[in-house]
N, C-alpha and C positions, 0 to 999 in steps of 0.2 A: 735751505729753502729760503731764498732771498726775495723779499717783496719790497718794491718801491712805491711809496705814496707820493704822487706827483700833483702838486698844485691843489690839494684839497684844502677846503675851508677848515677853520678851527673846529666847527661842530662835526663835520664829516669826518675829520681826522680823528677825533676822540671816539666817535662811535665805531669807526673801523678797528681802531687799536683796541678798544674794549671788547669787540666781537672776535678778534684774532689772538687776544692775549692768552698765553698759556697753550697755544697749539704747535709750538716748535718752530715758529717762523722767526727769521732775522729781518726786522722791519725798519726801513729808513724812511724819513719824511723830508722832501725837498720841494723847493719852488724854483720856476724859471730856468730849469736846466736845457742846456742844448742836446741834440741827439748825440753829439761827441761825448759829452759828459755822461750821459745816460749810459752810453756803451761802456765807458770805463767803470762805472758802478757794477755792471754786468747783473742787473736783476733778472730773476727768472719769470716773475709775475710783476707787472706794472698796474697799478690801480690809479686812475686818473678821474677828475671830476670836470664836467662841463657845465657851466651856469650861464645864463642869458647874459651876465655881465662880464664874463671871462670865458672866451672861447679859444684861448691860446693853445691849450692842450690839444685841440683838434688838428692843428697842423703838424704838431709833434708826433702825433699818433700816425698820421698819414706818412711822414717822413720815416718813422721806425719801421713800419711795414715795407717800405720800398727799399731799405737798406739791406745789403747782403749779409751784414754782420748782426743786424739787429731785428730782422723780420721774424726770428724765432722767439722773440720775448712775447709771452702771452700777455695780453691787454684786457683788463676788466674796467669798463667805464661806469662811473656813477653819474646819472643824469637827473635834472630837475624837469620833470614832465612825464608824459605818458607814452603812448605808442609811437607817435610821430618823432619824438626825440630819441627814443630807443633805436628806431629804424636809421635815423641819421647817424648816430653813433656806430652802428654796424656797418653802414655805407663807407664810413671813413676808414674802416679797417679794424675796429675793436673786435676782439674774439668773443666777448660777451659783454652784457650791459645790464644793469639794474637801476630801477627808479628810486630816488631818495624822496622821503625816508624809506628805509627798507628793513625786512625782518632779519634779525641777526642770524638765525639758523640758516635761512636761504642764503644770505651773503656768504657765510662761511663754506657752505656747500659749494657755491660758485667758485670760490677761490680753490677749493680742493679739486674741483673738476679741472681748473686750469692746469695745476700741477700734473694731474692724472694724464690729461691730454698731451702735455708737453713731453712727458717720459718717453713714449714710443718715438717721438720726433727726434729727440736727443739721441736715442739709441741708434736709430737708422743714420743720422747725420755722422755719428762717430764712426759707424761702419764704412760710410762712404769716403770719409776723410782718411780712414786707415787704408782703405783700398787705393785711393789716390797716391798716397805716399808711398805704398809698396810699388806701384806702377811707375812712380818717378824714380825710385831707387834702382828699379830695373833698367830704366832708360840710362841713368847715369852709369850703371855697370857696364852697359853695352857701349856707350860712348867712350868709356875709359879704356878700352881695348887698344892696345899699340897698334900702330899703323902697320907694322910688319906681320900682324896675325893674319894668317891665311884666311880666305873667305870661307872655306869649309868650317873652320873652327868657329867663325862668328855666326855661321848659319845654324850649327848645333847649340851654341851657348846662348843665343837669344831666346829660343823657346824654353830652354832649361830655366833661365832666370825668370821668365814670366810664369812658369809652372810654379817655382818656389813662391813668387809673389802671390799667386792664386792660392796656394795651400796655406800661407800665412792668413789671408783673408778668411778662408773657410775655418781655420783654427780660432780666428777671432770671433767669428759667429757661434762656433761650438762651445767657445768660453762663455758666451752669455748664457747659453742653456745650462752649462756646468754651474754658473752663477746661481741660476734660479734653484738648482738642486741643492747647492750649498746653503742658499738662504732658507729652504725648507727644513734643512737639517739643523740650522742653528736657531731659528725662530721657533721656540717650543715654550710651552706653559703648562704647569700642572693643571690637570683637569678640574680640581676642586677650587682652584683660584679663577678659572674661566667661568663665571657665572654668565652664560652666553645669552644672546639676544634671541628675538622671535624665531621660532621654528626649531630651537634647540632645548629650550626650557621643557622638561617633561613633568606632566602632572603627578606622577609617582614620586619624583625627586622632591617636589614642593611639599607634597603631604608627608613624605618621611622626615623632612627637616622640621616640619611644623610639629610632628609628633615627638621627635626628639626634644624640641624646646618645651612642649607641653610636659613631658617627663621631667626635665630639668627644673621647670617652675614648680612642680609638686614637690620634688626633693628639696628645693630651697625653702619652700614654705614650712616643711617639717622640720628642717634644720635651722630655722632662722634664729640667729642668736638673741634677737630683742625678744622674741616670743618665749624662748627658753628662760631668759632672765626674768621676764614678768611672771611666769609660771613658778619659778623657783622663789621669787620674792614673796608671792602670795601664798606659798606653802610655808615659807619660813615665818611670815606674819601670823598665819594661823597657829602654827606649832607653839609660837611665843605666847599668844594669847591663851591657848590651852594650858600651857605650862603656868602661867601667872594665875589662872583660874583654879588650878588644881589644889586641893586642900593640902596644907602643910608646905606651901612653896616658900622658898626662902630667897633672900637677895633680890628683893622686888625691884630695887633701884637699878641694878645691873640688867635685869630683864626689861625695864621700861626704857632704858637707853638703847638696847638692841632693837626693841621694837620701834622707837622712834627713828632710828638709822634706817631700818628697813622701809618704814612708811615714807620717809624722805625719798628714798630712791625710787619707790613705786610712783610717788607724786611727780618726780622728774621725768620718768618715763611717759606718764600720762600728759604732762605739759609738752613734752617734745613731740608726742603723737598729735596734739592739737595744733601745734606749730605747723608740722608737716602738712596737715589737712588745709590749713589756712593758705599755705604757700601753693599747694596743688590747685585749689579752687580758683585762686586769684591769677596765678601765672602760668598754670598748665596750658591754656589755650594760646600762649605765646611761644611754646616750644615746638618746633616743626620737625618732621622727618624730611631729611635731605635725600634726594635720589639723584646721583651724579652718574651719568653715562660717560664712559671713557673709550676712546678709539685710539688706533695706532697707525702710524705711516711708516713706510720703509724709507729711511733717510736717503739712500742712494738713488732711489727711483722716484720718490715722492708718491708712490701708490699706496692705497690702503692695505694693511695686513689682513689677509683673509683666512677663515677657518678651512683647513683642509677636510673635505667630507668624502664619504664613499657614495656609492651609487643610490643608496637610500637616503642621502642627505644627513647621515649621522657623522659627528666628528671623528676623524681617524685618531686612535691613540696607540702609542707605541708600547713596548713591554713594560715600561716604567710608568705607565699611566699619564705620559706627557701628550697634550694636545699638539697635533701638527699643524704648523701654520705656513702660509705662503703668500706670495703677492700676485699669483696667477690662479686661474680656475674659476669655477662657478660657485665657490662656497661664500657664506655670509661674511660681512665684516666682523673682525674680531671686536666685540663689545664686552666691557665689563660693567656690571650694575653694582654700584657701591652705594652703601646706605650709611648716613651718619645723622647727627642731631644738630640743630641750629636754634637760635632764639632771638627775638626781635629787641633791638636796643635803640632804635632811632625811628622818629616819625617819618623819615624819608625813605623807610623800608629797609634799612641796613640790618643784617644778621650777623651774628658771631658764630663762628665754628672753629674747627681745626684747620691748620694748613694742610694735613694729611687727608682732610675730607675734601677740601677745595681742590688740591691736586693729589689724588690717591696714589700716584706713583712715587711721590716724594716720601723717602724714608722707607719704602717697600722693597725689602731685599729680593722678593721674587719678581716683581716687575722691573727691578733695576737690572737683572740678568737679561731680560728681554731688551731693555734699552740699550745696554752695553753691547748687545749683539746686532745693533743697527736699527732699532725701532725708536720712532719719536711718539710720545704720548701727548694727548690733549683732551680736555673735557668737551665733549660734544654737546651736553646740555646739563643744566641744574634745574631741579624742580623741587620747590618747597611745598609740603603738604601739612596744614594746620589742623589741630583737632576740631572736628564738627564742620569743616569746610569740605563741601563736595568736590572741590576742583583744586588741582595743583597750580602753583603760581610759579612762572618762569623767573629765574634769577641768573646773575652774572657775578663774575668776581669783582669785587670792589678793590681791596687791598690785601696783600700778604705780608705778614711780619717777617722781618730778617732776624728777629731776636728769639722768637719763641714759636711754638706750635699753634699758632692762632691766625685766623684770617677773618676778613669780612666779605660777605655777599651783599648784593643789593636786589631786592625784589623788583620786577619790572611791572608789577601792578600793585594796587593798595593792599596792604594786609587786611584780613578780616577784622571787623569792628570788635570781636570778642577778644582779639590779641592785645593786651596791654604792654606798654613799653617797660622793660625790665631795668630796675636801677642797679647801677654798678658802683661797689664800694671798695675802693682801692687803698683804704686806710690801713696801716699796719695792724692797728688794734682790733680789726674786723676778723682777723684770722688768728685764733688763739688755740693752742694745743688743749684737747679735751673738750672743746665746745661742740655742741651738736651742729650737724649739717644735713641738708637735704639735697639729693641729686635727682634731676628729671631727665629723661632721655628715651632713646629708642633702641635698647640693646638687642642685638640680633636681627634688627631691620624688620622686614616684612615676615619673617619666619616666627618671630616672637608675636607679632600682631595676629597672625593666623592661629598661632598656639592659643592665645588668650580668647579668640573668637570662638573656639570650640570645633570638634572634628567635623561636624555636619557643615558648618559655614565654611570651613577651609576647603572641603571637598567640592562644594557647590562652586565656590569662587575659582579654585584651581581647574575645575573641570570646564568652566565656561571660556577661559581664556588661555593663551599659550605663552605669552611673552611676559617678562618681568614688569615691564612699563604698564602692560594692561592690568596685571594683578594689582599693582599699586593704585591705579586709577579706580579699579572696581572697589577696593577697600575704602578710598576716599568717598566715592559716590554712596556707599552704604554707611559712611560716617563711623567706620570702625578703626580708624587711625587714632590712637590715643597713646600718650607717653606713659612709661612706668615711673614709679617714684620709690626710692630707697632712702633709708636714713642711716645715719652713723655718726662718727665723731672724728675730729681732727687728731691725727697722731702726731704730726710734726709740721712745722713752718719752716722751710727753707728760703733762700733768696729768690729762686726761680721756680719753687714747686710747693704745693700743698699736698700733704700726705694725709689720706683719710681712708675710712673703711666702708663706706656706703658702696654696696655691690653694684657692679655693671659689667659689661663685656663688650665685644665688638659691635659697633652700631650705636653705642652710647657715646662714642667720641664726639665732641663738641657740645656736650650737655651743660647746662649751667649748675654750678654748685652754690647753693644758697646757705647763708647763715641763719641764726635764730630769728633775725629781724626781717628775713625775707628779702634781703639784698644779695645780688651775686658777687661772690668773692673770688670765684675761679671758674675756668673752663676745662672740663674733664678731657684728659688726652691720653692717659695710658694706664694699663694694669700691671701690678707688681705681682706676678704669678710666684706662689711659693712663699709669699710673706703675709699670710693671713688675709689674703683677698684684698690687700691694700691697693689703692688707686692713687693716681697722681693727677693733679689740676694745675694749669698755668694760671698764676695770680693775675686777677683781672686788671691790674695796672698795664700789662702788656697790651691788653685789648684797648684800654682807654688811650694809650699812645698811638695805636694803630687808627682808631676812630678820628683822632685829631688831624 
């Protein structure tokens, strides 16, 4: 999907690039090209800008639409002004127009529309070209008949060749329908992966997942290692005191030493608990829930990938529980709602998170299968929800690291006043094996939030809305979005990883890992299943390099 940015000013080019970044487009930026040069580049969509000081693009637009080989290029114009300027751009031949400054979501939608409207034109043009070629071949075959061939033979051979050409054209058209069938067979996704958009999310599914998380939270609370340790140490301390107080007790010095060691371990647990409380109180409001909506396009046609639905609007599943996808029909767009964690690190509204949160298809084996079968993924929207704030804040990708699973986003509005800037500590001595750590995040996303809110609240919220976005918005309005906190210790420090045992799960990706001084030393990115619940964090130096 090739896009040419022609004659855009620096600000407009930057805004367009940031809006379309990560959506699978091949983008070129040029100035002062002739129609012939544009034809050589063969863009599918051209985005031009007309300003009062530079109207050179207007003549180019008119020439492109008049050219036999260039009139099929879809043209979207960006203009400075209102209805009058937009009308003039349309009269020049532009396929669509938008005023600057523009809303990124609207602009991205207009670009997708150009590709969507171009696809059937390309398909029809291809069929016509093939028909013309077949007719030309038929004429050549007739003309090549020897001069000595009898007229009767020419009479019967000519319609025969024309029939063959007609059959070939029909076969080409039939192949296009066969292609559609093949696409629906190859474009599949497991149902549990496809957390789909409005009209597909069912109240029962939401409540069931919330109850599962509620049960898991209760089980974790009962089996929490630090709680067991505290109870064990307190029981041990009481037993030692009773033993020392018993008549005829011997070896008091050994008992006193054991009691001192036990009390020291209890004191350390209490101090670590106080540290965690301080960190949560000060920095919890800076840790946001990230809601990323992912959509997909079919690379060959440029059309959005749709959900195949039955007559009742329910998704079609095969015998293996795979969701059927297609590029035709009346089903909704395939949308994946992905949740992660981010945290505020700069006054200009920059957040840190993981690469696999900013681009959820990155490193995801399930989604990679879909992409390998001809789909192109892009993030439709990013929304950050801060604790205590009743509204989500739109965000966009700032930078993505090429070295580690870390990325930065930038808020499009000012962060809430309650959100403090988190300090990053990339010193090697800040990460030491055995030292306590605190992890803040949103494991299991909205399922965990609904579980903590209680069954009555979960049922009320899930009953009022149907889409995932609406559920998150309702949770924010009622100020129920709050992160969870877990404590643990560093198990090992490697060159590109910090291994620690503070519990988390999916949705906690991108959460900040704090040391005992309340500074961020890592960004949580993975779980080591089967290794005592150990987790991995990217050392914060990779994030510092990204922010520079």
